[in-house]
C-alpha positions as CSV (number, residue, x, y, z in Angstrom):
1,M,-94.1,-53.9,-21.0
2,H,-92.2,-55.4,-23.9
3,N,-92.0,-58.9,-25.3
4,S,-88.7,-60.5,-26.0
5,D,-87.7,-63.9,-27.2
6,D,-85.3,-64.1,-24.4
7,D,-87.9,-63.5,-21.8
8,L,-90.1,-66.3,-20.5
9,H,-93.8,-65.7,-20.1
10,E,-95.3,-66.2,-16.7
11,Q,-97.2,-69.2,-18.0
12,S,-93.9,-70.6,-19.3
13,W,-92.5,-70.4,-15.7
14,E,-95.4,-72.1,-14.3
15,N,-95.2,-74.9,-16.9
16,F,-91.5,-75.3,-16.6
17,Q,-90.3,-78.7,-15.5
18,P,-86.6,-79.5,-15.0
19,D,-85.0,-82.0,-17.3
20,P,-83.8,-84.9,-15.2
21,S,-81.2,-85.6,-17.7
22,E,-79.6,-82.2,-17.1
23,P,-76.9,-82.1,-14.3
24,V,-77.7,-80.3,-11.0
25,P,-75.7,-77.0,-10.6
26,T,-72.6,-77.6,-8.5
27,Q,-71.5,-75.5,-5.5
28,K,-68.9,-73.9,-7.6
29,M,-71.4,-72.7,-10.0
30,R,-73.5,-71.4,-7.1
31,E,-70.6,-69.4,-5.8
32,H,-70.0,-68.0,-9.3
33,I,-73.5,-66.9,-9.6
34,E,-73.5,-65.3,-6.1
35,G,-70.3,-63.5,-7.0
36,H,-72.1,-61.8,-10.0
37,V,-75.5,-61.3,-8.4
38,G,-74.3,-60.4,-4.8
39,R,-75.2,-61.9,-1.4
40,P,-78.4,-60.8,0.4
41,P,-77.8,-57.9,2.7
42,V,-76.9,-59.0,6.3
43,R,-77.6,-56.6,9.3
44,T,-74.5,-56.1,11.3
45,I,-74.3,-55.2,15.0
46,A,-71.8,-52.8,16.7
47,Y,-70.4,-55.1,19.3
48,R,-68.7,-52.2,21.2
49,W,-72.0,-50.5,21.8
50,V,-73.6,-53.7,22.9
51,A,-70.7,-54.2,25.5
52,A,-71.1,-50.7,26.8
53,A,-74.8,-51.1,27.2
54,S,-74.3,-54.3,29.0
55,V,-72.0,-52.7,31.5
56,I,-74.5,-49.9,32.2
57,L,-77.3,-52.4,32.8
58,L,-75.2,-54.5,35.1
59,A,-74.1,-51.4,37.1
60,A,-77.7,-50.3,37.4
61,A,-78.8,-53.7,38.6
62,G,-75.9,-53.8,41.2
63,L,-76.9,-50.4,42.6
64,R,-80.5,-51.5,43.0
65,F,-79.4,-54.7,44.8
66,W,-77.0,-52.7,47.1
67,K,-79.8,-50.3,48.1
68,T,-82.2,-53.1,48.8
69,T,-79.7,-55.1,50.9
70,E,-78.0,-52.2,52.7
71,K,-78.5,-52.5,56.4
72,P,-79.6,-49.4,58.3
73,P,-76.9,-47.7,60.5
74,V,-76.6,-49.2,63.9
75,A,-75.7,-47.2,67.0
76,T,-72.4,-48.3,68.5
77,V,-71.8,-48.5,72.2
78,N,-68.3,-48.2,73.8
79,T,-68.0,-51.3,75.8
80,Q,-64.6,-50.4,77.1
81,K,-64.6,-50.5,80.9
82,T,-64.4,-47.0,82.4
83,Q,-61.5,-46.6,84.7
84,P,-62.5,-45.3,88.2
85,P,-61.0,-42.0,89.4
86,A,-57.5,-42.4,90.6
87,T,-57.2,-42.7,94.4
88,A,-54.3,-42.4,96.7
89,A,-52.3,-45.7,97.1
90,R,-52.6,-47.5,100.4
91,R,-49.3,-47.7,102.2
92,I,-48.4,-50.2,104.9
93,I,-45.5,-49.6,107.4
94,T,-44.3,-52.4,109.7
95,N,-41.7,-52.2,112.4
96,N,-39.7,-55.4,112.1
97,T,-36.9,-54.1,114.3
98,S,-36.4,-54.5,118.1
99,A,-36.6,-50.8,118.7
100,V,-39.3,-48.1,118.4
101,Q,-39.2,-46.4,115.0
102,L,-40.2,-42.9,114.2
103,F,-42.2,-42.3,111.0
104,F,-43.5,-39.2,109.4
105,L,-46.9,-39.3,107.7
106,P,-47.7,-37.3,104.5
107,D,-49.7,-34.7,106.5
108,G,-46.7,-34.0,108.8
109,S,-47.9,-36.1,111.7
110,K,-45.4,-38.4,113.5
111,V,-45.8,-42.0,114.6
112,R,-43.6,-43.8,117.0
113,L,-44.2,-47.4,116.1
114,S,-43.4,-50.1,118.6
115,K,-41.6,-53.3,117.5
116,G,-43.9,-55.8,115.8
117,S,-46.5,-53.2,115.1
118,S,-47.8,-51.8,111.8
119,I,-50.0,-49.0,110.4
120,S,-51.7,-48.5,107.0
121,F,-52.9,-45.3,105.5
122,D,-53.6,-43.4,102.2
123,S,-50.3,-42.0,101.0
124,G,-51.6,-38.9,99.3
125,R,-50.7,-35.6,101.0
126,D,-54.3,-34.5,100.9
127,A,-55.9,-37.9,101.5
128,R,-58.2,-38.6,104.5
129,R,-56.2,-39.0,107.7
130,D,-57.5,-42.5,108.6
131,I,-54.9,-44.8,110.1
132,A,-55.3,-48.5,110.7
133,L,-53.2,-49.7,113.6
134,T,-52.1,-53.2,114.6
135,G,-50.0,-53.2,117.7
136,Q,-48.8,-50.2,119.7
137,A,-47.9,-46.6,118.6
138,V,-47.8,-43.0,119.8
139,F,-49.2,-40.4,117.4
140,T,-48.2,-36.7,117.3
141,V,-50.9,-35.2,115.2
142,A,-50.3,-32.2,112.9
143,P,-53.1,-29.7,113.3
144,D,-55.7,-29.6,110.5
145,K,-59.2,-28.5,111.4
146,T,-60.6,-29.6,108.1
147,R,-59.4,-33.2,108.3
148,P,-59.8,-35.1,111.6
149,F,-57.1,-37.6,112.4
150,T,-58.5,-41.0,113.2
151,V,-56.7,-44.2,114.4
152,H,-58.7,-47.4,113.9
153,S,-57.8,-50.3,116.3
154,I,-59.6,-53.3,117.5
155,D,-63.2,-52.4,118.6
156,L,-62.5,-48.6,118.7
157,A,-61.6,-45.5,116.8
158,V,-59.7,-42.5,118.3
159,T,-60.2,-39.1,116.6
160,A,-58.1,-36.0,117.2
161,L,-57.5,-32.6,115.5
162,G,-54.0,-31.8,116.9
163,T,-52.6,-33.7,119.9
164,V,-50.4,-36.5,121.2
165,F,-51.8,-39.9,122.2
166,G,-51.0,-43.5,122.2
167,V,-53.0,-46.7,121.3
168,D,-52.0,-50.2,122.4
169,D,-53.9,-53.3,121.2
170,T,-51.2,-55.8,121.8
171,H,-53.0,-57.3,124.8
172,S,-55.4,-60.2,124.1
173,A,-58.1,-59.0,126.5
174,F,-58.2,-55.2,126.2
175,T,-57.1,-52.1,124.2
176,T,-55.8,-48.9,125.8
177,V,-55.7,-45.3,124.8
178,L,-53.5,-42.8,126.6
179,L,-53.7,-39.1,126.0
180,Y,-50.6,-37.0,126.5
181,S,-51.8,-33.6,125.3
182,G,-54.7,-32.0,123.6
183,K,-58.1,-33.7,123.4
184,V,-59.4,-36.9,121.7
185,V,-62.7,-38.7,121.3
186,V,-62.8,-42.5,121.5
187,K,-65.7,-44.2,119.6
188,K,-66.8,-47.8,119.3
189,A,-66.0,-49.4,116.0
190,A,-68.9,-49.4,113.5
191,T,-69.3,-53.2,113.6
192,G,-71.7,-54.8,116.0
193,A,-74.7,-53.3,117.9
194,R,-73.3,-53.4,121.4
195,G,-70.7,-51.0,122.6
196,F,-70.2,-47.8,124.5
197,S,-70.9,-44.1,124.0
198,D,-68.3,-41.7,122.8
199,V,-65.7,-40.9,125.4
200,Y,-63.7,-37.6,125.5
201,L,-60.3,-37.8,127.2
202,T,-58.2,-35.1,128.9
203,P,-54.4,-35.1,129.1
204,G,-53.1,-37.9,131.4
205,Q,-56.2,-40.0,131.2
206,Q,-56.1,-43.6,130.0
207,L,-59.1,-45.5,128.6
208,T,-59.3,-49.3,128.7
209,V,-61.8,-51.2,126.6
210,D,-62.6,-54.8,127.5
211,R,-62.8,-56.9,124.3
212,N,-65.2,-59.4,125.8
213,D,-68.1,-57.1,126.7
214,L,-66.8,-53.7,125.4
215,S,-67.0,-52.2,128.8
216,V,-64.9,-49.0,129.4
217,S,-62.8,-47.9,132.3
218,I,-60.9,-44.6,132.6
219,R,-58.1,-43.7,135.0
220,M,-55.6,-40.9,135.4
221,A,-52.4,-42.7,134.3
222,L,-50.2,-39.6,134.2
223,P,-50.2,-36.4,136.3
224,P,-50.7,-33.3,134.2
225,Q,-47.1,-32.3,134.4
226,S,-45.9,-35.8,133.5
227,A,-48.4,-35.9,130.5
228,A,-46.9,-32.6,129.2
229,A,-43.4,-34.1,129.5
230,E,-44.5,-37.1,127.4
231,K,-45.3,-34.9,124.4
232,T,-42.0,-36.1,123.0
233,P,-41.4,-39.7,124.3
234,A,-37.9,-40.9,124.9
235,V,-35.3,-40.6,122.3
236,K,-35.5,-43.4,119.7
237,Q,-32.7,-45.0,117.8
238,L,-34.3,-45.1,114.3
239,M,-36.1,-42.4,112.3
240,T,-37.7,-43.1,108.9
241,F,-38.7,-40.3,106.5
242,T,-40.9,-40.5,103.4
243,R,-40.8,-37.4,101.2
244,Q,-40.4,-35.4,104.4
245,P,-39.6,-31.6,104.0
246,L,-36.2,-30.8,105.2
247,T,-37.6,-28.1,107.5
248,E,-39.6,-30.7,109.4
249,I,-36.6,-33.0,109.6
250,F,-34.5,-30.2,111.1
251,N,-37.1,-29.3,113.6
252,E,-37.6,-33.0,114.6
253,L,-33.9,-33.4,115.1
254,H,-33.8,-30.3,117.2
255,N,-36.6,-31.4,119.4
256,T,-35.3,-34.9,119.8
257,Y,-31.6,-34.2,120.4
258,H,-31.9,-30.7,121.9
259,I,-29.4,-29.2,119.5
260,T,-29.6,-25.9,117.6
261,I,-29.9,-26.2,113.8
262,N,-29.9,-22.9,111.9
263,Y,-30.9,-23.0,108.3
264,D,-32.2,-20.7,105.5
265,A,-35.9,-21.6,105.4
266,A,-36.4,-20.0,102.0
267,A,-33.5,-22.0,100.5
268,V,-34.8,-25.4,101.6
269,K,-38.5,-24.7,101.2
270,N,-39.1,-27.2,98.3
271,M,-36.6,-29.8,99.4
272,D,-37.6,-33.2,100.9
273,F,-35.9,-36.5,101.9
274,T,-36.8,-40.2,101.9
275,G,-34.6,-42.4,103.9
276,T,-33.6,-43.5,107.4
277,F,-31.5,-42.1,110.2
278,N,-30.1,-44.8,112.6
279,S,-28.2,-43.1,115.4
280,E,-26.6,-46.5,116.3
281,K,-24.8,-46.6,112.9
282,E,-24.0,-43.0,112.1
283,S,-23.7,-39.7,113.9
284,L,-26.1,-36.9,113.7
285,E,-23.4,-34.8,112.0
286,S,-22.9,-37.5,109.3
287,F,-26.6,-37.7,108.7
288,L,-26.9,-33.9,108.3
289,S,-23.9,-33.9,106.0
290,T,-25.7,-36.5,103.8
291,L,-28.8,-34.3,103.6
292,C,-26.7,-31.3,102.6
293,D,-24.8,-33.2,99.9
294,L,-28.0,-34.4,98.3
295,N,-29.4,-30.9,98.1
296,E,-26.3,-28.8,97.4
297,L,-26.2,-27.3,100.9
298,T,-23.2,-26.6,103.2
299,L,-23.0,-27.8,106.8
300,K,-20.9,-26.0,109.4
301,K,-20.6,-26.5,113.2
302,T,-21.4,-23.5,115.4
303,K,-19.8,-22.5,118.7
304,D,-22.7,-23.8,120.7
305,K,-22.2,-27.3,119.4
306,G,-25.0,-26.8,117.0
307,F,-25.1,-26.7,113.2
308,S,-25.6,-24.1,110.5
309,I,-27.0,-25.1,107.1
310,Q,-26.8,-22.7,104.1
311,P,-27.0,-22.9,100.3
312,R,-23.8,-23.3,98.4
């Protein structure tokens, strides 16, 4: 340690008293001194690093909040209504004319429907052969051992596999069933406890069911030879076809009008027709000509006053 006149002893610092008469250092002087001596060191902070750290902390906090608030997966159930299997559309046919009409059913069976009568059935070709009848009709049933043909009328049901029979419920007090050929079984309708046992008819027999007490009576309405002759009832004026194969139409016209129609079965195998033939408004030749034009066939008359149908 050295002593200097310029230095102040420690004791001198302790005994120092400012002179009130001396002026107080100004701000300008203070700045001048700090400029020579230097400001005290100040710790600086890298604000970019602080911002990055803040983002990471916020992200971590958000992830933790999402995990704690996330709902567990919930099984979903398809509430859309399941459509039932498609079924054949129900078709209704009504004869509003004054004459008996001939209709062909999808299975090839024929119905001669009296005026004011109606039938309803499933329109699919392979549908059940259940026919609901209101009125009077004669049925020529196409054979099909796997599908019984049943006509439902008031208080009864008539079932056949391949035959010709008629049902008439137009009377207010009773219903009749007349068998022309083959064999049928007549059963009481499913409704009600009372009724009758199953009845099997033979050609020419007519069954009558009384609607009041459901009693049954059977009589021979047609001799056997007459019943056979009624397989094809009298010629009718109106024929209605629904997607009927041409082969069946030609055969029906042959049986009804007793004319010869020769045709190439292989050529018309997949052809059908939907429409009406009214013999009062057009000739048979005109109707056959229309069928041929629609299917690119040719029609020629034969020497026996019949017709020949061939592909063009």
